[in-house]
C-alpha positions as CSV (number, residue, x, y, z in Angstrom):
1,M,19.3,-12.7,9.8
2,A,15.8,-11.3,10.3
3,S,14.1,-9.6,7.3
4,Q,14.4,-5.8,7.4
5,L,11.5,-3.6,6.7
6,I,12.0,-0.5,4.6
7,V,9.3,2.2,4.6
8,R,9.3,5.3,2.3
9,S,6.7,8.0,1.5
10,V,6.5,10.2,-1.6
11,P,4.7,13.5,-1.5
12,P,2.0,14.4,-4.1
13,F,2.9,15.5,-7.6
14,G,1.3,18.7,-9.0
15,V,1.0,20.6,-5.7
16,P,2.4,24.2,-5.5
17,G,6.2,24.0,-5.5
18,A,6.4,20.4,-6.5
19,P,7.6,19.2,-9.9
20,G,5.1,17.9,-12.4
21,L,4.8,14.2,-13.1
22,P,7.7,13.2,-15.4
23,D,5.7,11.5,-18.2
24,A,8.9,11.0,-20.2
25,V,10.4,9.0,-17.3
26,A,7.2,7.0,-17.0
27,R,7.3,6.0,-20.7
28,E,11.0,5.1,-20.3
29,Q,10.7,3.1,-17.1
30,L,7.3,1.5,-16.9
31,D,6.0,-1.5,-18.8
32,D,3.5,-1.5,-21.6
33,V,0.9,-3.1,-19.3
34,E,1.4,-0.4,-16.7
35,L,1.2,2.4,-19.2
36,G,-1.8,0.8,-20.8
37,R,-3.7,0.7,-17.5
38,A,-2.8,4.3,-16.9
39,L,-4.4,5.3,-20.3
40,G,-7.8,4.2,-19.1
41,L,-7.7,6.6,-16.1
42,E,-8.8,10.3,-15.9
43,P,-5.9,12.8,-15.7
44,G,-5.8,13.1,-11.9
45,P,-6.0,9.4,-11.1
46,R,-3.6,8.7,-13.9
47,A,-1.0,11.0,-12.5
48,A,-1.4,9.4,-9.1
49,F,-1.2,5.9,-10.5
50,L,2.0,6.7,-12.5
51,A,3.6,8.4,-9.6
52,G,3.0,5.4,-7.4
53,R,4.3,2.9,-10.0
54,L,7.4,5.0,-10.6
55,A,8.1,5.5,-7.0
56,Q,7.7,1.8,-6.3
57,R,10.0,0.8,-9.3
58,Q,12.6,3.3,-8.2
59,L,12.6,2.0,-4.7
60,A,12.9,-1.6,-5.9
61,A,15.8,-0.7,-8.3
62,E,17.6,1.1,-5.5
63,L,17.3,-1.9,-3.1
64,L,18.3,-4.3,-5.8
65,D,21.1,-2.0,-7.1
66,V,20.0,-2.2,-10.7
67,P,18.6,0.4,-13.2
68,P,14.8,0.8,-13.0
69,S,14.4,-0.1,-16.6
70,E,15.8,-3.6,-16.0
71,L,12.9,-4.6,-13.8
72,I,9.8,-6.2,-15.4
73,A,6.6,-5.8,-13.5
74,A,5.2,-9.1,-12.2
75,Y,2.0,-8.5,-10.3
76,D,0.1,-11.5,-8.9
77,C,-3.6,-11.3,-8.2
78,P,-4.9,-14.2,-6.2
79,Q,-8.1,-14.1,-8.3
80,C,-6.7,-13.4,-11.8
81,G,-3.4,-15.1,-11.4
82,P,0.2,-14.1,-12.2
83,G,0.7,-11.5,-15.0
84,S,-2.2,-9.3,-13.9
85,P,-1.8,-5.5,-14.1
86,H,-3.0,-5.4,-10.5
87,G,-2.6,-7.4,-7.3
88,R,0.4,-8.1,-5.1
89,P,3.3,-6.1,-6.6
90,G,6.6,-7.7,-7.7
91,Y,9.2,-7.7,-10.4
92,T,11.4,-10.1,-12.3
93,L,15.1,-9.4,-13.0
94,A,17.0,-11.2,-15.7
95,G,14.1,-13.6,-16.0
96,A,13.9,-14.6,-12.4
97,P,11.7,-13.3,-9.6
98,A,13.4,-10.4,-7.8
99,P,14.1,-11.2,-4.1
100,L,11.9,-8.4,-2.8
101,L,8.5,-8.1,-1.0
102,L,6.6,-4.9,-1.9
103,S,3.4,-3.1,-0.9
104,Q,2.0,0.3,-1.9
105,S,-0.8,2.6,-0.8
106,R,-2.0,6.0,-1.9
107,S,-4.1,8.6,-0.1
108,A,-4.6,12.3,-0.8
109,G,-1.8,12.3,-3.4
110,W,0.7,10.7,-1.1
111,V,2.4,7.4,-1.8
112,L,3.5,5.0,0.9
113,L,5.8,2.2,0.1
114,A,7.1,-0.7,2.1
115,A,9.7,-3.3,1.1
116,V,11.6,-6.2,2.4
117,L,14.8,-7.3,0.6
118,D,15.7,-11.0,0.6
119,P,12.6,-11.9,2.7
120,D,12.4,-15.0,4.8
121,A,10.4,-17.9,3.3
122,G,6.7,-17.5,3.7
123,L,6.8,-13.9,4.7
124,R,4.1,-11.5,3.5
125,L,3.7,-7.8,3.5
126,G,1.0,-5.2,3.4
127,V,1.0,-1.4,4.0
128,D,-1.7,1.2,4.0
129,V,-2.2,5.0,4.5
130,Q,-5.5,6.7,5.1
131,D,-6.6,10.4,5.1
132,P,-9.1,10.6,8.0
133,A,-11.3,12.8,5.8
134,G,-12.2,9.6,3.9
135,A,-13.8,8.2,7.0
136,D,-16.2,11.1,7.5
137,F,-19.5,9.6,6.5
138,D,-22.5,8.0,8.3
139,G,-22.5,4.3,8.5
140,F,-18.7,3.9,8.3
141,D,-18.5,1.9,11.5
142,Q,-21.2,-0.5,10.5
143,V,-19.8,-1.4,7.1
144,A,-16.1,-1.3,8.0
145,L,-15.6,-2.3,11.6
146,G,-16.1,-5.3,13.8
147,P,-17.8,-5.2,17.2
148,A,-14.6,-4.8,19.2
149,E,-13.3,-2.1,16.9
150,R,-16.6,-0.1,17.1
151,Q,-16.4,-0.4,20.9
152,S,-12.9,1.0,20.9
153,L,-14.2,4.2,19.3
154,R,-17.1,4.8,21.8
155,G,-16.9,8.3,23.3
156,L,-14.8,9.8,20.5
157,S,-16.0,12.6,18.3
158,G,-14.8,15.1,15.8
159,A,-11.2,14.8,14.5
160,E,-10.4,12.2,17.2
161,L,-13.1,9.9,15.9
162,L,-12.1,10.3,12.3
163,H,-8.5,9.6,13.1
164,G,-9.5,6.5,15.1
165,R,-11.5,5.2,12.2
166,A,-8.7,5.9,9.8
167,R,-6.2,4.1,12.0
168,L,-8.4,1.0,12.2
169,W,-9.0,1.1,8.4
170,A,-5.3,1.4,7.6
171,R,-4.6,-1.6,9.8
172,K,-7.4,-3.6,8.2
173,E,-6.3,-2.7,4.6
174,A,-2.6,-3.6,5.4
175,W,-3.7,-7.0,6.8
176,L,-6.0,-7.8,3.9
177,K,-3.2,-6.9,1.5
178,L,-0.9,-9.3,3.4
179,C,-3.5,-12.0,3.1
180,G,-4.0,-11.3,-0.6
181,T,-7.7,-11.1,-0.5
182,G,-8.2,-7.3,-0.3
183,L,-11.8,-6.2,0.0
184,R,-13.2,-9.4,-1.4
185,T,-13.2,-10.2,2.4
186,A,-16.0,-8.3,4.1
187,P,-14.0,-5.8,6.2
188,E,-16.3,-5.9,9.2
189,T,-15.5,-9.6,9.7
190,V,-11.8,-8.9,10.2
191,E,-10.8,-7.6,13.7
192,V,-7.4,-5.9,13.6
193,L,-7.1,-4.2,17.0
194,H,-4.9,-6.9,18.5
195,Q,-4.0,-8.9,15.4
196,P,-0.3,-10.1,15.6
197,G,1.9,-8.8,12.8
198,I,0.2,-5.4,12.4
199,R,1.5,-2.2,13.8
200,D,0.8,1.5,13.3
201,L,3.4,3.6,11.5
202,P,4.1,6.9,13.3
203,P,5.0,10.0,11.2
204,D,8.7,9.8,12.1
205,E,8.9,6.4,10.5
206,S,6.5,6.8,7.6
207,G,7.5,10.3,6.6
208,L,3.9,11.2,6.2
209,P,2.1,14.3,7.5
210,A,1.0,13.9,11.1
211,Q,-2.7,13.9,10.3
212,F,-2.5,10.6,8.2
213,A,-3.0,7.2,9.7
214,A,-0.7,4.4,8.4
215,A,0.0,0.8,9.3
216,V,2.1,-2.1,8.2
217,A,1.5,-5.8,8.3
218,L,4.4,-8.1,8.2
219,S,4.0,-11.8,9.0
220,A,4.0,-15.3,7.6
221,L,1.0,-16.1,5.5
222,P,-1.9,-16.9,7.9
223,A,-2.9,-20.6,8.1
224,R,-6.1,-21.4,6.2
225,D,-9.1,-23.0,8.0
């Protein structure tokens, strides 16, 4: 049976009409390492960080059919190794790795989550969401995009150009998360226009506002040179 992708978005906390971040729930459900990392952040970023971790844990618990408090965070950073407070997300359950692939992205207060329950061996996952406003600066194309990607944006301007940039950046971030290297890989060296395993996430699938760009990468781990 093919591995099934689950995508979920979570709206910002602290916006008019939305509930405030449940700090008591965070203290109850998150690990000491997660809470300790949050303490080092300013109030705004801290709220976004906790919201993302809570949403991810709650999705994982729902898919695994267990209480969120039974999951132990088990992040794995390719550079720092297992047990890091950052890196590729995961959990252990009853002392064993939970059979779940996870990826998370945040932009403009929104959280985008992707998950695969009982993944096929060797499968990797990456997801990303981008607010086009973040691509509105001179030099973006030179530092972020490869030659073919820059060519694909020729003739675009205004909002159309920003969305095109955000789309490419979301695809690139999703792929680099799948690979596990993140931005340690120079982004302009990675072309993602036609990379197999990456696809855009339309609003009706992601649940995000229409102005955002989102992408998911789901593939076996690329072979090394």
